[in-house]
C-alpha positions as CSV (number, residue, x, y, z in Angstrom):
1,X,128.8,95.8,77.8
2,X,130.5,98.1,80.3
3,X,127.8,100.5,80.3
4,X,124.9,98.0,80.6
5,X,126.2,96.4,83.9
6,X,125.9,99.5,86.1
7,X,122.4,100.0,84.8
8,X,121.5,96.4,85.8
9,X,123.1,96.9,89.4
10,X,121.3,100.2,89.7
11,X,118.1,98.6,88.8
12,X,118.5,95.6,91.1
13,X,119.3,98.1,93.9
14,X,116.0,100.1,93.3
15,X,114.1,96.9,93.1
16,X,115.3,95.5,96.3
17,X,114.9,99.0,98.0
18,X,111.2,99.4,96.7
19,X,110.3,95.8,98.0
20,X,112.0,96.5,101.3
21,X,109.9,99.8,101.6
22,X,106.7,98.0,100.7
23,X,107.2,95.0,103.0
24,X,108.6,96.8,106.0
25,X,105.5,98.6,107.0
26,X,103.5,95.4,106.7
27,X,105.8,93.6,109.1
28,X,105.6,96.3,111.5
29,X,101.8,96.4,111.3
30,X,101.7,92.9,112.4
31,X,103.5,94.1,115.7
32,X,101.9,97.5,116.1
33,X,99.6,100.0,114.5
34,X,100.0,103.7,114.7
35,X,96.7,105.4,113.7
36,X,94.7,108.5,114.3
37,X,91.8,107.7,112.2
38,X,88.7,107.2,114.4
39,X,86.0,104.4,113.6
40,X,83.5,107.1,114.4
41,X,83.0,110.5,116.0
42,X,80.2,112.2,117.7
43,X,80.0,115.9,118.7
44,X,78.8,116.3,122.3
45,X,78.0,119.9,122.7
46,X,80.3,120.0,125.8
47,X,83.6,118.9,127.3
48,X,83.8,115.4,128.7
49,X,84.7,115.6,132.3
50,X,85.1,112.0,133.3
51,X,86.5,108.9,131.5
52,X,83.9,107.2,129.3
53,X,82.3,104.1,130.6
54,X,81.7,101.3,128.1
55,X,80.0,98.1,128.1
56,X,79.7,95.6,125.2
57,X,76.7,97.3,123.5
58,X,77.2,101.1,124.3
59,X,79.5,103.9,125.8
60,X,78.5,106.6,128.3
61,X,80.0,109.9,128.7
62,X,79.4,112.9,131.3
63,X,79.8,116.4,130.0
64,X,80.3,119.7,131.8
65,X,76.8,121.0,131.1
66,X,75.4,118.4,133.3
67,X,74.4,115.8,130.7
68,X,74.9,112.1,130.5
69,X,75.0,110.9,127.0
70,X,75.0,107.2,125.7
71,X,76.0,105.8,122.3
72,X,76.0,102.5,120.6
73,X,79.4,101.0,119.9
74,X,78.8,102.0,116.2
75,X,78.3,105.7,117.2
76,X,74.5,105.9,117.1
77,X,73.1,108.2,119.7
78,X,70.9,106.3,122.2
79,X,69.8,108.8,124.8
80,X,70.7,112.1,126.6
81,X,69.9,112.5,130.3
82,X,70.0,116.1,131.8
83,X,70.8,115.9,135.5
84,X,69.3,119.5,136.2
85,X,72.7,120.7,137.5
86,X,76.5,120.2,137.0
87,X,77.9,116.9,137.7
88,X,80.9,115.7,139.4
89,X,83.6,113.9,137.2
90,X,82.6,110.4,138.3
91,X,80.2,107.9,136.5
92,X,79.9,104.2,136.8
93,X,77.6,101.5,135.6
94,X,76.3,98.3,137.2
95,X,76.3,95.1,135.3
96,X,72.6,95.5,134.3
97,X,73.4,98.9,132.8
98,X,72.3,101.3,135.6
99,X,74.4,104.4,135.6
100,X,75.2,106.3,138.8
101,X,76.2,110.0,138.7
102,X,76.3,112.8,141.3
103,X,75.5,116.6,141.1
104,X,78.0,118.9,142.5
105,X,75.4,119.7,145.3
106,X,75.7,116.0,146.5
107,X,72.5,114.6,144.9
108,X,73.1,110.9,143.7
109,X,71.2,109.9,140.6
110,X,70.5,106.4,139.2
111,X,69.7,106.4,135.6
112,X,68.5,103.1,133.7
113,X,70.0,101.8,130.5
114,X,67.3,103.5,128.6
115,X,68.2,107.0,130.0
116,X,65.3,107.3,132.6
117,X,65.9,108.4,136.1
118,X,65.1,105.7,138.7
119,X,65.8,107.6,141.9
120,X,67.8,110.4,143.4
121,X,69.2,110.6,146.9
122,X,70.7,113.7,148.8
123,X,74.2,112.8,150.1
124,X,76.0,114.8,152.8
125,X,78.5,115.9,150.1
126,X,79.3,115.2,146.5
127,X,81.2,112.1,145.3
128,X,84.9,112.0,145.6
129,X,85.3,108.8,143.4
130,X,83.0,106.7,141.2
131,X,80.4,104.4,142.8
132,X,81.5,100.7,143.1
133,X,78.9,97.9,142.6
134,X,79.0,94.8,144.7
135,X,78.2,91.3,143.6
136,X,74.4,91.5,144.4
137,X,73.9,95.2,142.9
138,X,74.6,96.9,146.2
139,X,76.3,100.4,145.9
140,X,79.5,101.4,147.8
141,X,79.4,105.4,147.7
142,X,82.3,107.6,148.6
143,X,82.0,111.1,149.8
144,X,84.2,113.6,151.8
145,X,84.4,112.0,155.1
146,X,82.1,109.0,154.6
147,X,81.5,105.7,153.0
148,X,77.8,104.5,152.6
149,X,76.4,101.2,151.4
150,X,73.1,101.4,149.5
151,X,70.8,98.9,148.0
152,X,70.4,99.1,144.2
153,X,67.2,101.0,144.8
154,X,68.7,103.5,147.1
155,X,68.0,102.2,150.7
156,X,71.0,102.7,153.1
157,X,72.4,99.5,154.5
158,X,75.5,101.0,156.5
159,X,77.7,104.0,156.6
160,X,81.1,104.6,158.0
161,X,82.8,107.9,158.9
162,X,86.3,108.6,157.5
163,X,88.5,110.8,159.5
164,X,91.2,110.8,156.7
165,X,91.2,111.5,153.0
166,X,91.2,108.9,150.4
167,X,94.1,109.4,148.1
168,X,93.7,106.5,145.5
169,X,90.6,105.4,143.6
170,X,88.7,102.7,145.7
171,X,89.0,99.2,144.0
172,X,86.6,96.3,144.3
173,X,88.4,93.2,145.7
174,X,88.0,89.4,145.0
175,X,85.8,88.8,147.9
176,X,83.0,91.2,147.1
177,X,84.2,94.1,149.2
178,X,86.5,96.9,148.5
179,X,89.9,98.5,149.3
180,X,90.9,102.1,149.9
181,X,94.1,104.0,150.6
182,X,94.2,106.8,153.0
183,X,96.4,109.8,153.1
184,X,98.7,108.6,155.8
185,X,99.4,105.2,154.0
186,X,96.7,103.2,156.0
187,X,95.1,100.6,153.7
188,X,91.6,99.6,154.7
189,X,89.5,96.8,153.4
190,X,85.7,96.8,153.9
191,X,83.5,93.9,153.5
192,X,80.0,94.1,152.0
193,X,78.6,94.3,155.4
194,X,80.9,97.1,156.7
195,X,83.4,95.1,158.6
196,X,86.8,96.8,158.4
197,X,90.3,95.4,158.3
198,X,93.3,97.8,158.4
199,X,96.7,97.6,157.5
200,X,99.7,100.0,157.5
201,X,103.0,99.4,155.9
202,X,106.2,100.1,157.5
203,X,107.7,101.1,154.2
204,X,105.7,104.4,154.0
205,X,102.8,105.6,152.0
206,X,102.3,103.5,148.8
207,X,101.9,105.1,145.4
208,X,98.9,102.9,144.6
209,X,97.5,99.6,145.4
210,X,95.7,96.5,143.7
211,X,93.8,93.3,144.6
212,X,94.2,89.9,143.3
213,X,91.9,87.0,142.9
214,X,91.4,84.7,145.8
215,X,94.2,82.1,146.4
216,X,93.6,79.6,148.9
217,X,90.7,81.4,150.5
218,X,93.0,84.5,150.9
219,X,93.0,87.9,149.4
220,X,96.3,89.4,148.1
221,X,96.7,93.2,148.3
222,X,99.6,94.7,146.2
223,X,101.1,97.8,147.6
224,X,103.0,99.7,145.2
225,X,106.0,101.5,147.0
226,X,108.8,103.7,145.5
227,X,110.9,101.1,144.0
228,X,109.3,97.8,145.0
229,X,106.0,95.8,145.3
230,X,104.8,94.7,148.7
231,X,102.4,91.7,148.9
232,X,100.1,91.2,151.9
233,X,97.6,88.2,152.2
234,X,94.7,88.1,154.5
235,X,92.3,85.2,155.0
236,X,88.4,85.9,154.7
237,X,87.8,85.2,158.2
238,X,90.4,87.8,159.5
239,X,88.4,90.5,157.6
240,X,85.7,90.0,160.1
241,X,87.9,89.6,163.2
242,X,90.8,92.1,162.2
243,X,93.5,89.8,163.2
244,X,95.7,87.5,161.2
245,X,97.7,88.9,158.3
246,X,100.9,87.6,156.4
247,X,103.5,89.5,154.3
248,X,104.0,87.4,151.4
249,X,107.1,89.2,150.2
250,X,108.7,92.1,148.8
251,X,109.8,92.4,145.1
252,X,112.3,95.1,143.9
253,X,111.3,96.7,140.5
254,X,113.5,98.4,137.9
255,X,111.5,101.7,138.2
256,X,109.0,103.2,140.5
257,X,105.5,101.6,140.0
258,X,102.5,103.7,139.1
259,X,99.6,101.3,139.1
260,X,99.0,97.6,138.9
261,X,96.3,95.0,138.1
262,X,96.2,91.3,139.0
263,X,94.9,88.1,137.4
264,X,95.3,84.5,138.2
265,X,98.5,84.6,140.1
266,X,100.2,87.4,137.9
267,X,100.1,91.2,138.2
268,X,100.7,93.7,135.3
269,X,102.6,96.8,136.7
270,X,102.9,100.2,135.0
271,X,106.3,101.7,135.8
272,X,106.9,105.5,135.8
273,X,109.2,105.3,133.0
274,X,106.4,104.1,130.6
275,X,107.3,100.3,130.7
276,X,104.9,97.6,131.7
277,X,106.1,94.6,133.7
278,X,104.3,91.2,134.2
279,X,105.0,89.9,137.6
280,X,104.7,86.2,138.8
281,X,103.2,86.5,142.4
282,X,104.0,82.9,143.3
283,X,107.7,83.1,142.3
284,X,108.0,86.8,143.2
285,X,109.7,87.2,139.9
286,X,109.5,89.6,136.8
287,X,108.4,87.6,133.7
288,X,108.9,90.3,131.2
289,X,109.1,94.1,130.8
290,X,108.0,95.9,127.5
291,X,108.0,99.5,126.4
292,X,104.6,101.2,125.9
293,X,103.6,104.5,124.3
294,X,103.5,106.5,127.8
295,X,106.4,108.9,128.5
296,X,108.3,109.0,131.7
297,X,107.5,112.7,132.1
298,X,103.7,112.1,131.8
299,X,103.5,109.3,134.6
300,X,106.0,111.0,136.9
301,X,104.1,114.3,136.7
302,X,100.9,112.8,137.5
303,X,102.2,110.8,140.6
304,X,103.6,114.3,142.0
305,X,100.4,116.0,141.1
306,X,97.9,113.5,142.7
307,X,100.3,113.0,145.7
308,X,100.2,116.8,146.4
309,X,96.5,117.4,145.9
310,X,95.2,114.1,147.3
311,X,93.3,113.4,144.0
312,X,91.8,110.1,143.4
313,X,91.7,110.7,139.6
314,X,93.7,107.9,137.9
315,X,96.6,109.0,135.5
316,X,96.5,105.6,133.8
317,X,94.6,102.4,133.6
318,X,95.6,98.9,133.2
319,X,93.4,96.1,131.8
320,X,94.3,92.5,132.1
321,X,92.0,89.8,130.6
322,X,91.9,86.9,128.5
323,X,92.8,89.0,125.5
324,X,96.0,90.4,126.9
325,X,97.2,93.4,128.9
326,X,96.2,97.0,127.8
327,X,97.5,100.3,129.0
328,X,95.6,103.6,128.5
329,X,96.7,107.1,129.5
330,X,95.6,110.6,128.1
331,X,98.4,110.4,125.5
332,X,97.3,107.1,124.0
333,X,97.1,103.2,124.5
334,X,99.1,100.1,123.9
335,X,98.0,96.5,123.9
336,X,100.3,93.6,124.6
337,X,100.0,89.8,124.5
338,X,100.3,87.9,127.8
339,X,103.9,86.9,126.8
340,X,104.9,90.6,126.3
341,X,104.5,91.2,122.5
342,X,103.1,94.4,121.5
343,X,99.8,94.1,119.7
344,X,99.3,97.8,118.8
345,X,99.9,101.3,119.9
346,X,97.8,104.5,119.2
347,X,98.9,108.0,120.1
348,X,96.3,110.7,121.1
349,X,96.4,114.4,121.2
350,X,93.9,116.9,122.8
351,X,92.2,114.6,125.2
352,X,90.1,116.2,127.9
353,X,90.0,113.1,130.2
354,X,91.4,109.6,130.5
355,X,90.2,107.5,127.6
356,X,88.5,104.1,128.0
357,X,89.3,100.7,126.4
358,X,86.0,98.7,126.1
359,X,85.4,95.0,126.1
360,X,84.2,95.5,122.6
361,X,87.8,96.3,121.5
362,X,87.1,100.0,121.0
363,X,89.0,102.9,122.6
364,X,86.7,105.9,123.5
365,X,88.3,109.2,123.8
366,X,86.9,112.5,124.5
367,X,88.7,115.5,123.1
368,X,89.1,119.1,124.0
369,X,87.2,119.9,120.8
370,X,83.9,118.6,122.5
371,X,83.9,115.6,120.3
372,X,83.8,111.9,121.3
373,X,86.3,109.6,119.2
374,X,86.0,105.8,118.8
375,X,89.0,103.9,117.5
376,X,88.6,100.2,116.7
377,X,91.7,98.5,117.9
378,X,90.6,94.9,118.6
379,X,88.5,92.4,116.7
380,X,88.3,90.3,119.8
381,X,85.4,90.9,122.2
382,X,86.0,90.0,125.8
383,X,84.1,86.9,126.7
384,X,81.6,87.3,129.6
385,X,78.8,85.3,130.9
386,X,75.5,86.9,130.3
387,X,72.1,86.5,131.9
388,X,68.8,87.7,130.7
389,X,70.0,91.1,130.9
390,X,73.4,92.6,131.7
391,X,76.5,90.5,132.8
392,X,76.7,87.7,135.3
393,X,77.9,88.6,138.8
394,X,81.4,87.7,139.7
395,X,80.4,86.0,142.9
396,X,77.9,85.4,145.6
397,X,77.4,86.6,149.1
398,X,75.3,83.7,150.0
399,X,72.2,85.7,150.8
400,X,69.9,83.6,148.7
401,X,70.7,80.8,150.9
402,X,72.1,82.2,154.0
403,X,71.7,79.3,156.3
404,X,70.0,79.0,159.7
405,X,69.5,82.2,161.8
406,X,70.8,82.4,165.4
407,X,67.2,81.8,166.4
408,X,66.6,78.7,164.2
409,X,66.9,76.2,167.1
410,X,64.9,78.2,169.5
411,X,61.5,76.5,170.2
412,X,59.6,79.8,170.9
413,X,61.1,81.7,168.0
414,X,57.7,82.0,166.3
415,X,55.8,83.2,169.3
416,X,54.1,86.7,168.7
417,X,56.4,88.2,171.5
418,X,59.6,87.1,169.7
419,X,58.5,87.8,166.2
420,X,57.3,91.3,167.2
421,X,60.6,92.1,168.9
422,X,62.7,90.9,166.1
423,X,60.5,92.6,163.4
424,X,60.8,95.8,165.3
425,X,64.7,95.4,165.6
426,X,65.0,94.9,161.8
427,X,62.5,97.7,161.0
428,X,64.6,100.2,163.1
429,X,67.8,98.9,161.6
430,X,66.5,99.7,158.0
431,X,65.1,103.0,158.9
432,X,68.3,104.1,160.5
433,X,70.5,102.7,157.7
434,X,72.2,100.4,160.2
435,X,71.7,96.9,158.8
436,X,75.5,96.4,158.4
437,X,77.0,93.4,160.0
438,X,73.5,91.9,160.9
439,X,72.5,91.7,157.3
440,X,73.1,87.9,156.9
441,X,71.3,87.2,160.2
442,X,68.4,89.4,159.3
443,X,68.0,87.8,155.8
444,X,68.2,84.3,157.2
445,X,65.5,85.2,159.8
446,X,63.1,86.9,157.5
447,X,63.4,84.1,155.0
448,X,62.6,81.4,157.7
449,X,59.7,83.4,158.8
450,X,58.2,84.4,155.6
451,X,58.7,81.0,154.1
452,X,57.8,79.0,157.1
453,X,54.6,77.7,155.6
454,X,56.1,76.7,152.2
455,X,58.9,74.9,154.0
456,X,56.5,72.7,155.9
457,X,53.6,72.2,153.5
458,X,53.9,68.5,153.6
459,X,54.0,68.4,157.5
460,X,50.9,67.3,159.5
461,X,51.2,70.3,161.7
462,X,52.7,73.2,159.7
463,X,54.5,75.8,162.0
464,X,51.9,78.3,163.4
465,X,53.1,81.4,161.7
466,X,50.4,83.7,161.1
467,X,50.0,85.4,157.6
468,X,50.7,88.8,159.1
469,X,54.1,88.0,160.3
470,X,54.8,86.3,157.0
471,X,53.7,89.3,155.1
472,X,56.0,91.7,157.1
473,X,59.0,89.5,156.8
474,X,58.5,89.4,153.1
475,X,58.2,93.1,152.9
476,X,61.3,93.8,155.0
477,X,63.3,91.5,152.6
478,X,62.7,94.0,149.9
479,X,64.3,96.9,151.9
480,X,67.4,94.9,152.5
481,X,67.4,94.6,148.8
482,X,69.8,91.9,147.7
483,X,68.9,90.5,144.3
484,X,70.3,87.1,145.6
485,X,67.0,86.9,147.5
486,X,64.8,87.4,144.2
487,X,64.6,83.7,143.4
488,X,63.4,82.9,147.1
489,X,60.8,85.6,146.9
490,X,59.5,84.3,143.3
491,X,59.3,80.9,145.0
492,X,57.3,82.4,147.8
493,X,55.1,84.1,145.5
494,X,54.3,80.9,143.6
495,X,53.9,78.5,146.6
496,X,52.4,80.4,149.5
497,X,48.5,79.9,149.4
498,X,47.8,83.3,151.2
499,X,47.1,86.0,148.7
500,X,48.5,88.8,151.2
501,X,51.7,86.9,151.3
502,X,52.0,86.5,147.5
503,X,51.4,90.3,147.2
504,X,54.0,91.1,149.7
505,X,56.5,89.0,147.9
506,X,55.8,90.8,144.7
507,X,56.1,94.1,146.4
508,X,59.4,93.0,147.8
509,X,60.7,91.9,144.3
510,X,59.8,95.3,142.8
511,X,61.4,97.2,145.6
512,X,64.7,95.4,145.0
513,X,64.1,96.2,141.3
514,X,66.1,93.6,139.5
515,X,65.5,90.1,138.1
516,X,68.6,89.0,136.3
517,X,67.3,85.4,135.5
518,X,63.6,86.6,134.8
519,X,62.4,84.1,137.6
520,X,60.0,86.8,139.0
521,X,58.3,87.8,135.7
522,X,57.9,84.1,134.8
523,X,56.1,83.7,138.1
524,X,53.9,86.7,137.5
525,X,53.2,85.5,134.1
526,X,52.0,82.2,135.3
527,X,49.7,84.0,137.8
528,X,48.0,86.4,135.5
529,X,47.4,83.6,132.8
530,X,45.3,81.7,135.3
531,X,43.3,84.6,136.6
532,X,40.0,83.5,138.0
533,X,36.8,85.8,137.6
534,X,36.9,86.7,141.4
535,X,40.7,87.7,141.1
536,X,42.1,89.4,144.1
537,X,42.6,93.1,143.2
538,X,45.4,93.8,145.9
539,X,47.5,90.8,144.4
540,X,47.1,91.9,140.9
541,X,47.8,95.7,141.7
542,X,51.0,94.4,143.5
543,X,52.0,92.4,140.4
544,X,51.4,95.5,138.3
545,X,53.4,97.7,140.4
546,X,56.5,95.1,140.7
547,X,56.4,94.5,137.0
548,X,56.6,98.3,136.2
549,X,59.4,98.6,138.8
550,X,61.4,95.7,137.2
551,X,61.0,97.2,133.8
552,X,62.1,100.7,134.7
553,X,65.1,99.5,136.4
554,X,66.4,97.2,133.7
555,X,64.9,98.7,130.5
556,X,65.0,96.3,127.4
557,X,65.0,93.4,127.0
558,X,63.3,92.8,130.3
559,X,60.7,95.5,129.7
560,X,59.4,93.7,126.7
561,X,58.2,90.8,128.8
562,X,56.9,93.1,131.4
563,X,54.9,95.2,129.0
564,X,53.1,92.0,127.9
565,X,52.1,91.2,131.6
566,X,51.0,94.9,132.1
567,X,48.9,94.8,128.8
568,X,47.1,91.7,130.2
569,X,46.6,93.3,133.6
570,X,45.1,96.5,131.9
571,X,42.3,94.5,130.4
572,X,38.7,95.7,131.0
573,X,37.7,92.6,132.5
574,X,40.0,92.8,135.6
575,X,39.3,94.6,138.9
576,X,39.5,98.4,138.6
577,X,42.3,99.2,140.9
578,X,44.8,96.7,139.2
579,X,43.7,97.7,135.8
580,X,44.3,101.4,136.5
581,X,47.8,100.6,138.1
582,X,48.8,98.6,135.1
583,X,47.8,101.4,132.7
584,X,49.8,103.9,134.8
585,X,52.9,101.6,134.7
586,X,52.5,101.3,130.9
587,X,52.5,105.1,130.6
588,X,55.5,105.5,132.9
589,X,57.5,103.2,130.4
590,X,56.3,104.9,127.4
591,X,56.5,108.6,128.2
């Protein structure tokens, strides 16, 4: 009996120990996951020189050999674009999937979602930061000493000289413009039209900055100083006039901040000791602080290095959406719930650039071994509104319905003298890349002029605007290039009875290059399916050219609908010029 009791106790001890060892990892796995097993991997044939850029269906990487490579989220190679030269370590993608990269000699290249070059433009110097895209597809381009705003097709809308160096990656703001931080601590906000607002804190040069969503028609800018967070609010009108600003408050932090991101009245802040804090911006209070994978030394060294060199390269990236808060650094990534619980952690070794956490829940990381690794960390996919192709834009500049122009009430506004003068003014502004602050006014006048007939079709005496001027106004809308005007141009194409105006509207749509709702292709399709025997060759040629341009810019699935139109136009029964143009467009899409 005496010898059996110890054996029973020992057996019970080992049973409890084995159960605890088995259960403990399972409990920990519910809180966080440490893994180094990739979902997939792909050899690249070169080192990744920029953070991967992911969209729901694919990921894009830039290698040191001058290649832009795309893979599906499952690791299938999609395409490989060679830029014919070395690339800068900056890449970005628009919502419709167009990629923008720049060679080290300053040539900016647009590549569509199928890996085909759309256009190339020589800049004065190479990019110093990734291209930002505006709500209507416009591009904000940052080079040494200059900021340029381009249409999605590469036409210059405005440019601004920078006399100081940018020291923080420019960020889009909640009003459709962007914010930069300069080397002397000056914060500048540029509107989509190039209007500038400037603010310089009395607290010195910030470590970083962030932008928040609109609150009461105001934009809140977060300035991250050595041990505190400064909030500055500016109304939308003050950006145009450079006047009223208000300091909303100062919040002391437990450690120097590295970066921040805002969402719906809250901000996630990365501290330089590796912790992440969630801040209530309405109460100016810290909601919670949690430990991440990042080390204090890693973040402090990156702040010192970037501050010394003036580099805009981010040392860490914070994401904040409906799924939670996510931190990515070169050493790994951590996910948190909105109430501060840790979802998972992954540690990485041998990364060649900052990894990227995608909306598809996959972390993409480029290794120094020239391999792209994908780690499945989330089963949840970020919800985003989609159009026919690409993601829906976040907001609108109102260029699709800009309101009356300054000449709308002028009785003689449609006289030949007035129209010639205004058309020349707009032509010169487009040629010189100086549309800028007049863009809304120009768009309103061009729409009033080109659409003057369809706006008065039921009137007994339609406004006497000759077709020549309606044609010129429609053509110039294409050079201004906002995709917000595509529905107007499609309506002009459908309803104006003058064939030359219809052709000009089609040409303008093709020059803009995007048709997110498919309204233009639908209008083209209706037109060609009712082609009479004496069809106008110039109109059909314009439809073929515009359809090809839309297909090249967007790629599939829009190109599938466009190819059907081009196939119909390549029929042997149609006029020769239109038929040959349609055949050329088909070849350009298939070669």
